[in-house]
BALO-300465 format. One line per field, with one value per atom (N, C-alpha, C): chain; residue in one letter; x, y, z; atom name. Coordinates in Angstrom, 3 decimals. Atoms other than C-alpha are relative to their C-alpha. Example, Ala and Ser with C-alpha at 12.3 -4.5 7.8 and 13.67 -1.06 7.14 Angstrom:
titor = c(A, A, A, A, A, A)
kolmi = c(a, a, a, s, s, s)
east = c(0.890, 12.300, 0.900, -0.820, 13.670, -0.770)
north = c(-1.190, -4.500, 1.200, -1.190, -1.060, 1.090)
up = c(0.000, 7.800, 0.000, -0.060, 7.140, 0.730)
seba = c(N, CA, C, N, CA, C)
This chain:
titor = c(A, A, A, A, A, A, A, A, A, A, A, A, A, A, A, A, A, A, A, A, A, A, A, A, A, A, A, A, A, A, A, A, A, A, A, A, A, A, A, A, A, A, A, A, A, A, A, A, A, A, A, A, A, A, A, A, A, A, A, A, A, A, A, A, A, A, A, A, A, A, A, A, A, A, A, A, A, A, A, A, A, A, A, A, A, A, A, A, A, A, A, A, A, A, A, A, A, A, A, A, A, A, A, A, A, A, A, A, A, A, A, A, A, A, A, A, A, A, A, A, A, A, A, A, A, A, A, A, A, A, A, A, A, A, A, A, A, A, A, A, A, A, A, A, A, A, A, A, A, A, A, A, A, A, A, A, A, A, A, A, A, A, A, A, A, A, A, A, A, A, A, A, A, A, A, A, A, A, A, A, A, A, A, A, A, A, A, A, A, A, A, A, A, A, A, A, A, A, A, A, A, A, A, A, A, A, A, A, A, A, A, A, A, A, A, A, A, A, A, A, A, A, A, A, A, A, A, A, A, A, A, A, A, A, A, A, A, A, A, A, A, A, A, A, A, A, A, A, A, A, A, A, A, A, A, A, A, A, A, A, A, A, A, A, A, A, A, A, A, A, A, A, A, A, A, A, A, A, A, A, A, A, A, A, A, A, A, A, A, A, A, A, A, A, A, A, A, A, A, A, A, A, A, A, A, A, A, A, A, A, A, A, A, A, A, A, A, A, A, A, A, A, A, A, A, A, A, A, A, A, A, A, A, A, A, A, A, A, A, A, A, A, A, A, A, A, A, A, A, A, A, A, A, A, A, A, A, A, A, A, A, A, A, A, A, A, A, A, A, A, A, A, A, A, A, A, A, A, A, A, A, A, A, A, A, A, A, A, A, A, A, A, A, A, A, A, A, A, A, A, A, A, A, A, A, A, A, A, A, A, A, A, A, A, A, A, A, A, A, A, A, A, A, A, A, A, A, A, A, A, A, A, A, A, A, A, A, A, A, A, A, A, A, A, A, A, A, A, A, A, A, A, A, A, A, A, A, A, A, A, A, A, A, A, A, A, A, A, A, A, A, A, A, A, A, A, A, A, A, A, A, A, A, A, A, A, A, A, A, A, A, A, A, A, A, A, A, A, A, A, A, A, A, A, A, A, A, A, A, A, A, A, A, A, A, A, A, A, A, A, A, A, A, A, A, A, A, A, A, A, A, A, A, A, A, A, A, A, A, A, A, A, A, A, A, A, A, A, A, A, A, A, A, A, A, A, A, A, A, A, A, A, A, A, A, A, A, A, A, A, A, A, A, A, A, A, A, A, A, A, A, A, A, A, A, A, A, A, A, A, A)
kolmi = c(x, x, x, x, x, x, x, x, x, x, x, x, x, x, x, x, x, x, x, x, x, x, x, x, x, x, x, x, x, x, x, x, x, x, x, x, x, x, x, x, x, x, x, x, x, x, x, x, x, x, x, x, x, x, x, x, x, x, x, x, x, x, x, x, x, x, x, x, x, x, x, x, x, x, x, x, x, x, x, x, x, x, x, x, x, x, x, x, x, x, x, x, x, x, x, x, x, x, x, x, x, x, x, x, x, x, x, x, x, x, x, x, x, x, x, x, x, x, x, x, x, x, x, x, x, x, x, x, x, x, x, x, x, x, x, x, x, x, x, x, x, x, x, x, x, x, x, x, x, x, x, x, x, x, x, x, x, x, x, x, x, x, x, x, x, x, x, x, x, x, x, x, x, x, x, x, x, x, x, x, x, x, x, x, x, x, x, x, x, x, x, x, x, x, x, x, x, x, x, x, x, x, x, x, x, x, x, x, x, x, x, x, x, x, x, x, x, x, x, x, x, x, x, x, x, x, x, x, x, x, x, x, x, x, x, x, x, x, x, x, x, x, x, x, x, x, x, x, x, x, x, x, x, x, x, x, x, x, x, x, x, x, x, x, x, x, x, x, x, x, x, x, x, x, x, x, x, x, x, x, x, x, x, x, x, x, x, x, x, x, x, x, x, x, x, x, x, x, x, x, x, x, x, x, x, x, x, x, x, x, x, x, x, x, x, x, x, x, x, x, x, x, x, x, x, x, x, x, x, x, x, x, x, x, x, x, x, x, x, x, x, x, x, x, x, x, x, x, x, x, x, x, x, x, x, x, x, x, x, x, x, x, x, x, x, x, x, x, x, x, x, x, x, x, x, x, x, x, x, x, x, x, x, x, x, x, x, x, x, x, x, x, x, x, x, x, x, x, x, x, x, x, x, x, x, x, x, x, x, x, x, x, x, x, x, x, x, x, x, x, x, x, x, x, x, x, x, x, x, x, x, x, x, x, x, x, x, x, x, x, x, x, x, x, x, x, x, x, x, x, x, x, x, x, x, x, x, x, x, x, x, x, x, x, x, x, x, x, x, x, x, x, x, x, x, x, x, x, x, x, x, x, x, x, x, x, x, x, x, x, x, x, x, x, x, x, x, x, x, x, x, x, x, x, x, x, x, x, x, x, x, x, x, x, x, x, x, x, x, x, x, x, x, x, x, x, x, x, x, x, x, x, x, x, x, x, x, x, x, x, x, x, x, x, x, x, x, x, x, x, x, x, x, x, x, x, x, x, x, x, x, x, x, x, x, x, x, x, x, x, x, x, x, x, x, x, x, x, x, x, x, x, x, x, x, x, x, x, x, x, x)
east = c(1.396, 23.578, -0.499, 0.460, 22.104, -1.357, 1.214, 19.097, -1.244, 1.187, 16.576, -0.143, 0.060, 17.502, -0.373, 0.355, 17.239, -1.486, 1.436, 13.758, -0.813, 0.708, 12.708, -0.001, -0.099, 13.947, -0.922, 0.875, 12.083, -1.460, 1.394, 8.872, -0.353, 0.237, 9.279, -0.161, 0.030, 9.744, -1.100, 0.944, 7.643, -1.353, 1.360, 4.287, -0.965, 1.001, 1.069, -0.159, 0.119, 0.678, 1.192, -1.180, 4.273, -0.019, 0.080, 3.740, -1.041, 1.043, 0.536, 0.530, -0.572, 2.364, 1.013, -0.984, 5.184, -0.698, 0.787, 2.603, -0.543, 0.520, 1.079, 1.095, -1.119, 4.495, 0.329, -0.283, 5.044, -1.071, 1.072, 1.704, 0.227, -0.162, 2.878, 0.600, -0.499, 5.078, -0.972, 1.009, 2.308, -1.085, 0.969, -0.129, 0.535, -0.603, 2.269, 0.055, -0.028, 2.698, -1.376, 1.364, -1.093, -0.355, 0.270, -1.319, 0.747, -0.813, 1.526, -0.504, 0.539, -0.127, -1.488, 1.395, -3.535, -0.997, 0.914, -5.144, -0.780, 0.711, -7.647, -0.687, 0.700, -9.605, 0.978, -0.996, -6.457, 0.544, -0.510, -5.139, -1.003, 1.050, -8.474, -0.063, 0.061, -8.536, 1.212, -1.226, -4.920, -0.038, 0.084, -5.493, -0.999, 1.011, -8.613, 0.572, -0.612, -6.711, 1.012, -0.980, -3.940, -0.693, 0.753, -6.521, -0.545, 0.492, -8.059, 1.138, -1.147, -4.594, 0.410, -0.308, -4.029, -0.923, 0.960, -7.193, 0.324, -0.235, -6.266, 1.240, -1.205, -2.741, -0.210, 0.315, -4.021, -0.896, 0.936, -6.843, 0.709, -0.702, -4.591, 1.003, -0.951, -2.021, -0.695, 0.748, -4.699, -0.567, 0.655, -6.489, 0.992, -0.966, -3.364, 1.176, -1.056, -1.241, 1.354, -1.200, 1.342, 0.679, -0.670, 2.641, 1.503, -1.454, 6.359, 0.620, -0.709, 8.974, 0.062, -0.041, 9.296, -1.355, 1.349, 5.524, -0.312, 0.220, 5.543, 0.654, -0.646, 7.813, -0.649, 0.540, 6.385, -1.389, 1.387, 2.734, -0.110, 0.085, 3.061, 0.834, -0.827, 5.849, -0.767, 0.815, 3.521, -1.078, 1.049, 0.752, 0.560, -0.585, 3.019, 0.521, -0.524, 4.669, -1.133, 1.163, 1.295, -0.614, 0.627, -0.121, 0.868, -0.912, 2.970, -0.014, -0.054, 3.160, -1.321, 1.310, -0.573, -0.350, 0.303, -0.895, 0.784, -0.832, 2.011, -0.491, 0.438, 0.821, -1.303, 1.315, -2.729, -0.005, -0.125, -1.474, 0.404, -0.446, 0.006, -1.207, 1.241, -2.835, 0.049, -0.090, -1.522, -0.264, 0.268, -1.964, -1.358, 1.267, -5.160, -1.035, 1.058, -8.191, -1.302, 0.155, -10.759, 0.311, -0.247, -9.916, 1.460, -1.366, -6.502, 0.018, -0.147, -5.480, 0.703, -0.641, -4.694, 1.421, -1.399, -0.974, 0.149, -0.047, -1.644, -0.269, 0.317, -3.186, 1.165, -1.152, -0.268, 1.149, -1.069, 2.207, -0.310, 0.396, 0.225, 0.273, -0.177, 0.297, 1.473, -1.430, 4.027, 0.681, -0.558, 4.805, -0.267, 0.332, 2.976, 0.823, -0.761, 4.671, 1.477, -1.396, 8.073, 0.225, -0.111, 7.487, -0.080, 0.136, 6.397, 1.289, -1.250, 9.523, 1.124, -1.035, 11.763, -0.198, 0.288, 10.015, 0.328, -0.295, 10.294, 1.500, -1.457, 13.985, 0.626, -0.502, 14.622, -0.279, 0.370, 12.749, 0.876, -0.831, 14.756, 1.436, -1.386, 18.130, 0.164, -0.088, 17.332, -0.213, 0.274, 15.789, -0.393, 0.181, 15.587, -1.463, 1.408, 11.814, -0.236, 0.262, 10.724, -1.483, 1.440, 6.976, -0.696, 0.697, 4.829, -1.459, 1.391, 1.136, -0.758, 0.771, -1.160, -1.159, 1.130, -3.740, -1.285, 1.289, -7.443, -0.151, 0.114, -7.344, 1.002, -0.975, -4.235, -0.561, 0.633, -6.187, -1.065, 1.020, -9.056, 0.661, -0.717, -6.570, 0.496, -0.485, -4.992, -1.146, 1.166, -8.430, -0.507, 0.461, -9.433, 1.006, -1.006, -6.138, -0.136, 0.207, -6.652, -1.326, 1.293, -10.292, 0.076, -0.208, -9.172, 0.551, -0.593, -7.008, -1.027, 0.984, -9.752, -1.092, 1.051, -12.393, 0.480, -0.548, -10.143, 0.136, -0.134, -9.379, -1.357, 1.330, -13.037, -0.683, 0.668, -14.371, 0.685, -0.711, -11.664, -0.330, 0.386, -12.531, -1.399, 1.372, -16.180, -0.122, -0.019, -15.177, -1.028, 0.902, -17.113, 0.837, -0.704, -15.976, -1.000, 1.014, -18.417, 0.579, -0.440, -18.215, 0.276, -0.167, -18.495, 1.376, -1.329, -15.064, 0.921, -0.814, -13.521, -0.249, 0.306, -15.320, 0.741, -0.734, -13.748, 1.488, -1.390, -10.333, 0.203, -0.095, -11.003, -0.017, 0.080, -11.989, 1.304, -1.275, -8.837, 1.107, -1.005, -6.730, -0.130, 0.234, -8.334, 0.474, -0.412, -7.784, 1.508, -1.455, -4.208, 0.696, -0.572, -3.394, -0.291, 0.376, -5.305, 0.837, -0.813, -3.410, 1.444, -1.357, -0.124, 0.145, -0.008, -0.945, -0.082, 0.168, -2.031, 1.303, -1.279, 1.223, 1.061, -0.958, 3.219, -0.206, 0.304, 1.434, 0.408, -0.402, 2.025, 1.515, -1.455, 5.737, 0.483, -0.371, 5.975, -0.300, 0.371, 4.168, 1.007, -0.977, 6.539, 1.344, -1.270, 9.526, 0.035, 0.066, 8.384, 0.097, -0.050, 7.863, 1.407, -1.369, 11.341, 0.934, -0.851, 12.901, -0.192, 0.266, 11.240, 0.700, -0.585, 12.770, 1.516)
north = c(0.176, -26.108, -1.351, 1.309, -29.614, 0.084, 0.018, -30.682, 0.329, -0.255, -30.595, 1.475, -1.429, -27.018, 0.792, -0.662, -26.024, -0.117, 0.212, -27.539, 0.852, -0.810, -25.762, 1.464, -1.388, -22.431, 0.255, -0.160, -22.957, 0.051, 0.019, -23.799, 1.297, -1.261, -20.593, 1.144, -1.073, -18.476, -0.212, 0.276, -20.165, -0.437, 0.257, -19.957, 0.820, -0.713, -18.861, 1.449, -1.408, -15.736, 0.859, -0.769, -14.670, 0.316, -0.226, -15.098, 1.065, -1.014, -13.029, 1.378, -1.279, -10.302, 0.516, -0.405, -10.290, 0.502, -0.427, -10.043, 1.412, -1.332, -6.992, 1.058, -0.940, -5.311, 0.249, -0.143, -5.974, 0.810, -0.788, -4.315, 1.504, -1.423, -0.993, 0.781, -0.759, 0.095, 0.022, 0.022, -0.972, 1.034, -1.008, 1.164, 1.406, -1.320, 4.118, 0.342, -0.224, 3.714, 0.427, -0.341, 3.837, 1.422, -1.364, 7.026, 1.016, -0.934, 8.710, 0.151, -0.043, 7.843, 0.323, -0.431, 9.011, -1.055, 1.109, 5.607, -0.294, 0.050, 6.061, -1.339, 1.272, 2.870, -1.112, 1.020, 0.730, 0.174, -0.263, 2.411, -0.463, 0.407, 1.807, -1.519, 1.469, -1.881, -0.592, 0.510, -2.440, 0.209, -0.269, -0.794, -0.939, 0.917, -2.911, -1.411, 1.336, -6.107, -0.081, -0.032, -5.087, -0.097, 0.072, -4.561, -1.393, 1.377, -7.988, -0.940, 0.855, -9.564, 0.135, -0.213, -8.014, -0.837, 0.822, -9.722, -1.483, 1.419, -13.025, -0.542, 0.547, -13.302, -0.192, 0.194, -12.789, -1.197, 1.119, -15.281, -1.337, 1.265, -17.980, -0.308, 0.221, -17.471, -0.612, 0.544, -18.158, -1.384, 1.271, -20.994, -1.159, 1.071, -22.956, 0.046, -0.119, -21.951, 0.200, -0.221, -20.601, 1.322, -1.231, -17.669, -0.234, 0.127, -17.019, 1.341, -1.241, -14.489, 0.929, -0.818, -13.329, 0.644, -0.520, -12.918, 1.164, -1.089, -10.708, 1.295, -1.182, -8.353, 0.392, -0.266, -8.697, 0.624, -0.459, -8.130, 1.488, -1.444, -4.752, 0.851, -0.762, -3.698, 0.254, -0.162, -4.311, 1.037, -0.984, -2.312, 1.416, -1.338, 0.624, 0.513, -0.384, 0.628, 0.475, -0.362, 0.684, 1.312, -1.203, 3.321, 1.231, -1.138, 5.544, 0.497, -0.388, 5.515, 0.605, -0.485, 5.964, 1.338, -1.259, 8.741, 1.158, -1.059, 10.740, 0.345, -0.236, 10.300, 0.786, -0.649, 11.397, 1.334, -1.330, 14.443, 1.015, -0.863, 15.836, 0.332, -0.401, 17.816, -0.215, 0.229, 17.414, -1.460, 1.423, 13.646, -0.420, 0.366, 13.662, 1.090, -0.969, 15.455, -0.756, -1.304, 16.518, -0.002, 0.080, 15.267, -0.354, 0.311, 15.292, -0.105, 0.126, 14.184, 1.250, -1.214, 17.315, -0.280, 0.205, 17.734, -0.084, 0.078, 18.292, -1.412, 1.375, 14.811, -0.921, 0.813, 13.274, 0.173, -0.255, 14.951, -0.634, 0.649, 13.689, -1.504, 1.445, 10.118, -0.377, 0.322, 10.162, 0.399, -0.401, 12.040, -1.039, 1.042, 9.451, -1.254, 1.207, 6.568, 0.164, -0.258, 8.192, -0.125, 0.121, 8.495, -1.456, 1.418, 4.835, -0.744, 0.657, 3.723, 0.349, -0.419, 5.769, -0.707, 0.683, 4.320, -1.479, 1.427, 0.768, -0.248, 0.134, 1.292, 0.148, -0.185, 2.593, -1.240, 1.197, -0.399, -1.187, 1.120, -2.828, 0.142, -0.216, -1.259, -0.057, -0.064, -0.847, -1.350, 1.289, -4.216, -1.102, 1.029, -6.143, -0.412, 0.305, -5.916, -0.040, 0.165, -7.231, -0.118, 0.131, -7.613, 1.309, -1.270, -4.497, -0.160, 0.251, -5.443, 1.290, -1.214, -2.889, 0.173, -0.281, -1.189, 0.063, -0.045, -1.087, 1.309, -1.284, 2.628, 0.077, 0.052, 1.961, -0.724, 0.742, -0.581, 0.854, -0.891, 1.881, 1.102, -1.060, 4.570, -0.486, 0.560, 2.342, -0.251, 0.258, 1.331, 1.297, -1.285, 4.989, 0.582, -0.483, 5.841, -0.712, 0.762, 3.052, 0.383, -0.426, 4.094, 1.358, -1.313, 7.656, -0.141, 0.223, 6.448, -0.589, 0.653, 4.196, 0.974, -0.965, 6.947, 1.035, -0.989, 9.468, -0.622, 0.684, 6.935, -0.202, 0.272, 6.012, 1.274, -1.256, 9.570, 0.708, -0.594, 10.761, -0.750, 0.790, 7.918, 0.396, -0.396, 9.004, 1.495, -1.465, 12.710, 0.697, -0.584, 13.572, 0.608, -0.663, 16.038, 0.368, -0.268, 15.682, 0.758, -0.764, 18.050, -0.871, 0.851, 15.186, -0.666, 0.617, 13.918, 0.688, -0.725, 16.648, -0.497, 0.570, 15.159, -1.328, 1.266, 11.793, 0.262, -0.397, 13.465, 0.379, -0.426, 15.018, -1.177, 1.189, 11.690, -0.791, 0.703, 10.099, 0.710, -0.777, 12.910, -0.202, 0.177, 12.564, -1.381, 1.361, 8.794, -0.166, 0.079, 9.205, 0.610, -0.643, 11.654, -0.836, 0.806, 9.528, -1.259, 1.222, 6.379, 0.333, -0.415, 8.264, 0.238, -0.237, 9.420, -1.318, 1.301, 5.885, -0.792, 0.713, 4.348, 0.657, -0.721, 7.061, -0.353, 0.366, 6.298, -1.442, 1.402, 2.580, -0.096, 0.004, 3.242, 0.487, -0.513, 5.305, -1.029, 1.005, 2.585, -1.153, 1.081, -0.114, 0.456, -0.537, 2.123, 0.063, -0.072, 2.700, -1.398, 1.378, -1.051, -0.562, 0.482, -1.766, 0.606, -0.669, 0.749, -0.580, 0.591, -0.950, -1.352, 1.335, -4.329, 0.057)
up = c(-0.433, 0.660, -0.475, 0.404, 0.710, -0.685, 0.821, -1.353, 0.801, -0.806, 1.513, 0.326, -0.285, 2.406, -1.241, 1.258, -1.260, -0.258, 0.193, -1.501, 0.948, -0.990, 1.683, -0.407, 0.425, 0.336, -1.182, 1.149, -2.939, 0.424, -0.448, -1.143, 0.718, -0.689, 0.863, -0.993, 0.990, -2.281, -1.026, 1.084, -4.968, 0.530, -0.460, -3.257, -0.848, 0.791, -4.940, 0.467, -0.433, -2.717, -0.423, 0.401, -3.471, -1.491, 1.446, -7.209, -0.326, 0.215, -7.010, 0.392, -0.438, -5.055, -1.014, 1.009, -7.609, -1.263, 1.161, -10.394, 0.212, -0.301, -8.658, -0.133, 0.124, -8.463, -1.474, 1.430, -12.182, -0.726, 0.614, -12.944, 0.148, -0.292, -11.504, -1.176, 1.152, -14.449, -1.175, 1.062, -16.837, 0.299, -0.427, -14.849, -0.273, 0.206, -14.968, -1.486, 1.447, -18.730, -0.502, 0.405, -19.122, 0.395, -0.464, -17.054, -0.860, 0.775, -18.930, -1.435, 1.363, -22.256, -0.019, -0.143, -20.945, -0.475, 0.296, -21.397, 1.280, -1.277, -18.582, 0.236, -0.186, -19.201, 0.359, -0.296, -19.202, 1.412, -1.349, -16.047, 1.054, -0.932, -14.314, 0.121, -0.003, -15.313, 0.707, -0.626, -14.274, 1.511, -1.435, -10.893, 0.664, -0.539, -10.377, 0.124, -0.041, -11.240, 1.138, -1.085, -8.837, 1.354, -1.247, -6.100, 0.262, -0.137, -6.748, 0.379, -0.307, -6.651, 1.465, -1.410, -3.216, 0.878, -0.739, -1.970, -0.161, 0.279, -3.639, 0.691, -0.633, -2.242, 1.497, -1.420, 1.296, 0.226, -0.117, 0.738, -0.177, 0.250, -0.720, 1.106, -1.096, 2.035, 1.213, -1.145, 4.661, -0.293, 0.332, 2.845, -0.100, 0.243, 1.909, 0.979, -1.014, 4.932, -0.676, 0.812, 2.492, 0.341, -0.400, 4.490, 0.072, -0.013, 4.201, 0.372, -0.343, 5.264, -1.201, 1.213, 1.663, -0.254, 0.209, 1.446, 0.918, -0.951, 4.532, -0.472, 0.577, 2.575, -1.314, 1.337, -0.942, 0.031, -0.019, -0.037, 0.340, -0.283, 1.743, -0.953, 0.943, -0.653, -1.290, 1.200, -3.597, 0.194, -0.307, -1.925, 0.003, -0.127, -1.096, -1.335, 1.310, -4.535, -0.903, 0.818, -6.291, 0.474, -0.552, -3.950, -0.224, 0.162, -4.160, -1.446, 1.411, -7.966, -0.460, 0.448, -8.501, 0.643, -0.687, -5.902, -0.603, 0.583, -7.313, -1.400, 1.379, -10.902, -0.046, 0.015, -10.057, 0.733, -0.592, -8.155, -1.073, 1.099, -11.390, -0.890, 0.679, -12.968, -1.504, 1.442, -16.499, -0.360, 0.230, -16.091, 0.541, -0.650, -14.026, -0.230, 0.291, -15.421, -0.254, -0.654, -14.497, 1.504, -1.443, -10.985, 0.272, -0.426, -9.324, 1.519, -1.449, -5.839, 0.525, -0.539, -3.755, 0.470, -0.380, -3.205, 1.519, -1.462, 0.512, 0.498, -0.387, 0.782, -0.335, 0.388, -1.104, 0.982, -0.967, 1.259, 1.352, -1.253, 4.267, -0.053, 0.145, 2.959, 0.067, 0.013, 2.265, 1.301, -1.288, 5.472, 1.068, -0.970, 7.542, -0.229, 0.307, 5.730, 0.343, -0.337, 6.202, 1.504, -1.459, 9.960, 0.447, -0.344, 10.096, -0.323, 0.401, 8.214, 0.977, -0.952, 10.541, 1.339, -1.259, 13.595, -0.057, 0.161, 12.257, -0.042, 0.067, 11.510, 1.378, -1.370, 15.032, 0.840, -0.766, 16.508, -0.385, 0.447, 14.381, 0.497, -0.415, 15.186, 1.513, -1.465, 18.894, 0.655, -0.649, 19.775, -0.987, 1.024, 16.487, -0.209, 0.256, 16.184, -1.509, 1.436, 12.777, -0.315, 0.210, 13.280, 0.364, -0.219, 12.912, -0.455, 0.397, 12.927, -0.270, 0.312, 11.261, 0.968, -0.889, 13.452, -0.820, 0.696, 12.623, -0.772, 0.695, 11.809, -1.155, 1.087, 9.714, -1.210, 1.098, 7.655, -0.685, 0.569, 7.200, -0.823, 0.703, 6.197, -1.360, 1.263, 3.546, -0.964, 0.852, 2.260, -0.635, 0.529, 1.871, -0.995, 0.944, 0.178, -1.348, 1.237, -2.353, -0.651, 0.517, -2.678, -0.677, 0.608, -3.432, -1.414, 1.323, -6.314, -0.956, 0.862, -7.661, -0.440, 0.346, -7.503, -1.008, 0.932, -9.244, -1.391, 1.288, -11.991, -0.661, 0.538, -12.408, -0.476, 0.341, -12.389, -1.169, 1.138, -14.767, -1.290, 1.178, -17.115, -0.481, 0.336, -16.967, -0.283, 0.190, -17.250, 0.890, -0.986, -14.089, 1.124, -1.101, -11.403, 1.090, -1.030, -8.467, 1.190, -1.159, -5.510, 1.212, -1.186, -3.005, 0.062, -0.007, -4.040, 1.006, -0.984, -1.860, 1.414, -1.315, 1.145, 0.190, -0.076, 0.341, 0.225, -0.237, 0.112, 1.464, -1.395, 3.520, 0.960, -0.862, 5.081, -0.056, 0.152, 3.685, 0.770, -0.727, 5.130, 1.508, -1.439, 8.583, 0.458, -0.357, 8.616, -0.094, 0.142, 7.407, 1.211, -1.183, 10.220, 1.247, -1.157, 12.749, 0.124, -0.045, 11.788, 0.343, -0.342, 11.983, 1.487, -1.450, 15.520, 0.756, -0.648, 16.437, -0.008, 0.089, 15.184, 0.879, -0.838, 16.992, 1.474, -1.389, 20.270, 0.286, -0.159, 19.738, 0.174, -0.110, 19.205, 1.345, -1.326, 22.400, 1.085, -0.999, 24.351, 0.021, 0.104, 23.095, 0.555, -0.475, 23.830, 1.521, -1.458, 27.419, 0.611, -0.508, 27.925, -0.094, 0.175, 26.575, 1.035, -0.979, 28.953, 1.400, -1.316, 31.928, 0.173, -0.086, 31.045, 0.016)
seba = c(N, CA, C, N, CA, C, N, CA, C, N, CA, C, N, CA, C, N, CA, C, N, CA, C, N, CA, C, N, CA, C, N, CA, C, N, CA, C, N, CA, C, N, CA, C, N, CA, C, N, CA, C, N, CA, C, N, CA, C, N, CA, C, N, CA, C, N, CA, C, N, CA, C, N, CA, C, N, CA, C, N, CA, C, N, CA, C, N, CA, C, N, CA, C, N, CA, C, N, CA, C, N, CA, C, N, CA, C, N, CA, C, N, CA, C, N, CA, C, N, CA, C, N, CA, C, N, CA, C, N, CA, C, N, CA, C, N, CA, C, N, CA, C, N, CA, C, N, CA, C, N, CA, C, N, CA, C, N, CA, C, N, CA, C, N, CA, C, N, CA, C, N, CA, C, N, CA, C, N, CA, C, N, CA, C, N, CA, C, N, CA, C, N, CA, C, N, CA, C, N, CA, C, N, CA, C, N, CA, C, N, CA, C, N, CA, C, N, CA, C, N, CA, C, N, CA, C, N, CA, C, N, CA, C, N, CA, C, N, CA, C, N, CA, C, N, CA, C, N, CA, C, N, CA, C, N, CA, C, N, CA, C, N, CA, C, N, CA, C, N, CA, C, N, CA, C, N, CA, C, N, CA, C, N, CA, C, N, CA, C, N, CA, C, N, CA, C, N, CA, C, N, CA, C, N, CA, C, N, CA, C, N, CA, C, N, CA, C, N, CA, C, N, CA, C, N, CA, C, N, CA, C, N, CA, C, N, CA, C, N, CA, C, N, CA, C, N, CA, C, N, CA, C, N, CA, C, N, CA, C, N, CA, C, N, CA, C, N, CA, C, N, CA, C, N, CA, C, N, CA, C, N, CA, C, N, CA, C, N, CA, C, N, CA, C, N, CA, C, N, CA, C, N, CA, C, N, CA, C, N, CA, C, N, CA, C, N, CA, C, N, CA, C, N, CA, C, N, CA, C, N, CA, C, N, CA, C, N, CA, C, N, CA, C, N, CA, C, N, CA, C, N, CA, C, N, CA, C, N, CA, C, N, CA, C, N, CA, C, N, CA, C, N, CA, C, N, CA, C, N, CA, C, N, CA, C, N, CA, C, N, CA, C, N, CA, C, N, CA, C, N, CA, C, N, CA, C, N, CA, C, N, CA, C, N, CA, C, N, CA, C, N, CA, C, N, CA, C, N, CA, C, N, CA, C, N, CA, C, N, CA, C, N, CA, C, N, CA, C, N, CA, C, N, CA, C, N, CA, C, N, CA, C, N, CA, C, N, CA, C, N, CA, C, N, CA, C, N, CA, C, N, CA, C, N, CA, C, N, CA, C, N, CA, C, N, CA, C, N, CA, C, N, CA, C, N, CA, C, N, CA, C, N, CA, C, N, CA, C, N, CA, C, N, CA, C, N, CA, C, N, CA, C, N, CA, C, N, CA, C, N, CA, C, N, CA, C, N, CA, C, N, CA, C, N, CA, C, N, CA, C, N, CA, C, N, CA, C, N, CA, C, N, CA, C, N, CA, C, N, CA, C, N, CA, C, N, CA, C)
């Protein structure tokens, strides 16, 4: 590999958004350690910092035109890793008190993500599709899922168990199912278009 190609590869990897995304991924085990040791304030702060980092890596990527192929993998991987670990941890009642994420909601979230991964894998193997733009309802669904984790962390830190939290769980479940249906319909539409060509 010549020097110019090496420099190009470095510039593609060592970008500010990629470093922020990597930092967010590294926060996940620290967050889990805080949950396992029942350090609610630390877990809340770490999750908040991770959420801010998600906003910052997207902002810096747009402002400095620093988007890269690695960033397209790191950013969503960091989000999913954080969401998966935090959701599972807060579903376990011995770790989440007085509020825990309902196991039904956790299964919905992982079931939807599993279907999306299977669909993306089929699309890649069938016609080498590598771009999967998120839908609007998918973005709302992710926002509510992250909001669910944040609310549970905050309310548990404050030792409050409000009844309205169940309504928020319900809204998150509806959006999760709705986004799953939306992605499924999108996949069928793309499949039909591919068959016509």
